N, C-alpha and C positions, 0 to 999 in steps of 0.2 A: 095641662099646664106646661109639661115638657115640650110638647109640640109647638105651643105658642112661643116658648123661649127660643127653640131652634129656628122657627120661622123669622123671629125678630133678628136673630143673629145673622141669618142668611141675608136679610135686607140690609143690615149694616155693612156686611162684607161687600155686597154689590155696589154700595154707595161710596166705598173707599176708593181713593185714587189708585191707578195701576202702578205697581212697584216699578222702580227705575230700571231693574233688570229686564222687564218685559219690553219697555220702550226701546232699549238698546238692541233687542233682538227682533224688532219688528221693522220692516221696510218703511221708510218715511213716506207718508201720503201727502205731505205738504211741500214736496219738492216743486218749486214753481216752474221748473223746466227752462229751456233756453229762451232768450229774449226773442221778440219778433224779428224775423228776417225781412228787412225792407229791400224791395227789389225795384228794378227800373220801371218807370211810368206809373208809380203809385201802387204797384202790386206789393203783396206781402204774404209771408208764410208764418202762421202762428202754431204753437204747440197747444193742444187742448187737454189731453189726459192720457192715462194708460190704464189697462185693466188686465186681469189674468185669472179671475176666479168667479165661480157661480155666486159667491157671497156678494160680489159687487153689483149684481143685477137685482138681487132680492131687496125688498124694502128693509129699512133699518128695524131691528128687532126692539120691541117695546120692553117696558120694565118687567111685565109678567113673563114674557118669552125668555128674557134673560134669567129670571128666577128659575124657570123650568130648566134652562140650559145649565145653570149652576148645580141643580140637583141631579139631573139625568145625564148631563153632558151635552156639549154643543152638537148640533147636527153636523153631519159630514157634508162639506161642500166640495164639488169637483174643481180642480185647478188645471190650468194648462200644464202639460208635461213636456212635450216637445212639439209645439205647434209649427205648422209648415205653410199652409196656404189659406187665403181668406177671400171672401166675397160678401157683398150685402145684397139683400133682395128689395122688392118694391115697398115692403113695410118697414124698411130700415133695420131689419134683423141682421146681425153680424154672424157669419157662418165660418168656422175655423176648423180645418182638419188638424188632427193631432196623431201622428204616427206613434208617438210615445204612449198614448192612451188607447190606441187602436180604435179611435172613434172620431166623431165630429161634434163640436160644441156649437150650439145656437144660442147667442146672447140677444135677448129682446129687452133693451133698456126701457123702451116706451111703455111696454106692458108689464115690466118688472118680472119677466119670466125667463126661464132657462130650460134647455133640453139637451140631452146627450144622445147621439145616435150611434149604435154599435150593432154588429152582427157577428157574434162569436158562436162557435160550435153549431153552425147552421149547415153542416154538410158541405156540399160542393160550392155553396155561395156564401162563405164566411168572408167578412171584410177584415183583412189582416193588417195592411199597412196603408191606410188612407193617405193619399198624397196631395192632389190638387182638387179644387172645387169650383163649380160654376152653377149658375141658376138660369132658368129660362123665363119667358114672359109670364108664366103662371106660377112662378116661384118654386117649381120643382127643383130638386137639388141633385146634382150629378157629381159623383166622387170617383176619381181614379184610384185604383189600388195597385201599387207598384209591385207587390209580391204575388197576388193572385192573378194579375194580368187582366183585370176586368174593370168595368165601370158600373158603379152601383147607383141606382136611381131611387130617390125618395120623393114622396109628394110634399106639398108645401107644409103639411102638418108634421112631417118627419116619419111618415109611415113608409116602410120599404115597399117598393113596387116591383123592381126587376133588376137583373144584372145583364149588362151588355158584354158579350164576349165569352160567355160560358160555352165550353165544349164538354163532350162526354169525358168523364174521368175527373172533372173538377178544375182542369186547367183553363186558362184564358187564351185567346188568340193574339193578344198583345204580349210582347216580351217584357216591356217595362213601360206601361202607360203613365204619363206624368201630367203635362199641361192639358187643359181642356177648356173649350169655349163652345157656347151654344148660340146658333143663329135661329131664333124662333121664327122670324119672318120667312126665311128660306127653308126652314125645317131641316137644318143641317147641324151635325155635331163634328167638331174638329178635336183631335187628340194627338199629342206627340207620343211616339214610341221611341224612347230615348235610346234603347239598345239597337233598334233597327234603323235609326237615323232617318226617320220618316215622319210625316204628318198624315194621318188618316182623315179623310172626309167621309162621313157616314150620313145616312138618313136617320130619322128619329127612332127607327126600330133597330138600328145598329148594323144595317147592311152597308158594306163598304162600297162607296161610289167612286173614290179616287184616292190614290196615294201620291203624296208630294215629297220630292226630294230623294236624295241618296247620300251616302257617305262621301265627304269631300269638303273642300274649302272654297269652292266656286260659288257662283250665284245660285240660290235655291238649293244649295247642298249644305249638309249639316254634319256636325261632329258633336254628338250627344245633345240633341235639342231637349229643352226642358219646358219652361213655362210658355204659355200661349195666351194671346189676347186678341179679340176682335175689336176693331175700331172703324165703324162704318164699313167701307169696302176693303179695309186693310186687315191682313192677317199678320200679327206681330209675333215673332218666334224668338225665344232666347236660344241662341246657338252657342251653348255654354263653352265647349272646348275649342271653338273658333274665336272665343272672347269677343262676341259681337251680338248685336240684335239685327235680325233680318226682317224687313217689311215686304210682304208679298201681297198680291191681290188674292181674292178668295178662290181663284182657280189655280193658284200656286206660282204665278209668274212673278219674277223678281222685280221689285221696285227700287229699294235702296237698303243700305246697311249702315249701322252706327256702331262705332267702337273698334278697338284693337287692344291687344294685350299690352299691359304696362301697369305701373304703379303711380302714375301721375294723374292729375285731374283730366278727365275726359277719356282716360283709358279704363280698361276693365280687366279684372282678374278672376272674379267669381260672380258673373252676372246671375241674378236670381229672379225675383219678382219684377213685374212690369205693370205700368198703368199709364193712362192718357188723361190729361185734365181737359177742362172745357175749352181751352184755347188751342188744344192739339199738341201740347208739349208732352214729351215722353219721359216718364220717371223710371229709373232703373236702379234696383238694389244691388249693391256689391257686397256679397256676404263676407268676404275676407276683410275688406277695408272698413266695413261697418258704416257705410254712407249710402245715401240716395242721391244719384246724379240726375239732373234734369237737362234734357236736350230739346232743341227745336227740330223741325222736320228736315232741316238742312244738315243735321248732325252736329251743330255747334253746341258746346256746353254752355248753358245759361247760368246755372248755379248748382250748388249741392248743399245738403244738410246732414247733420249727424256726425258722429265719430265713435270709435270703440270705447265702451264704458258701460256703467251700470246706472248712471243717473238718468233723469228724465231727458229725453232728446238724444240719448246715446244708445248704441246698439252693440249686442254681442251675437255674431253669426245671424244677422237678419236674413229672412227668406222671402216670404210672400209680401205682396203689396196690392192694394185695391183702392181705386178712387171712385167715390160715389157721385151722384148727379149734383151734389152741392159742393163738389171739390174738397170733400173731406178725404184725407189720405190715411189709410190704415196700413201700418207696417207691422209685420210679424217679427217681433224681436225674440227669435227662437230660444237662444241660450239663456236669456233673461226671463223666459217663460211669461211673456206678456205681449199685448197688442198696444202699440202706441198710435195715437191719433193726432194728426196735424190738419190744418185748414189753410187752403190756398185761396187768397182773395185776388182775383184778376182784375182786368180793366172793367169798369162799370159799363154795361151796355146802354146805349142811348135810349132815352124814353121814346115810346111811340107817339106819333102826332095825335093830338086830341086827348092826351092823358095828363 
């Protein structure tokens, strides 16, 4: 009898509305975000959503699950702590490095699944500070570790495969590997070594084939290079302390550069993540100003979006950026501990004849 009364009491409690104090201390999920940004020629940019927790991937918990949670306590969900870099794979999974959590989050909204990759206390191949991430054509995951000086490779299921750059004694042969890009067709891996002011080109086994660049402010010279992106035959490098983006060919020859130091539109102060949309325009995160600037290949500023803040569409120390095949733009809003998703709608491609 007592058990029945306790159970009925719990059910009543679960059906009661949430007290007002709880709603005041919970981030608003109904923030509509910024209005559509209408652009030249019928193009537009829309805000879609943000997320920052394993909880948002899992299906909504039913009544009996909530009843168990009330009795036994809610399950622990992993949250973004200090996210940095982002990529998506062929299955639409979203892969986020998190130096603050010493691991890598994999969000699979289509399958309502979540996985966390880490390698702690693994002897000489422990993953300490995962920095940037890339995937290859088979959805293998490549993660640079800025502290251990290595690249960690996981298969598409998240199983650890190997470390590139391991030397006897546990150290890596990179001083500070940061940006990474994989060319599956050419079987090449590109990685920036920020402290050496170089880009390394390697084969898939990690043997160095070529080094690109040196310290300086000239063409194909770098001052603390960080993020890296492949776009067709272009190798795009964030030349952070030269306050610019350099575009090279894949052999390292200079093509053009975008940006200069400043605090006005079109200038850069803390360039971070980079991406390229389906029309070839270049998106550059400025971590200090909290905006994403969009340039054409001639270096002209087309538009920008975002500002410093905590609301939807605003950023606090944004870092990584990735654009998928559908022109969805994923921005790592690091200090706000979330990923924000935007969608670019470009010019409609003409229909093929006979269709």
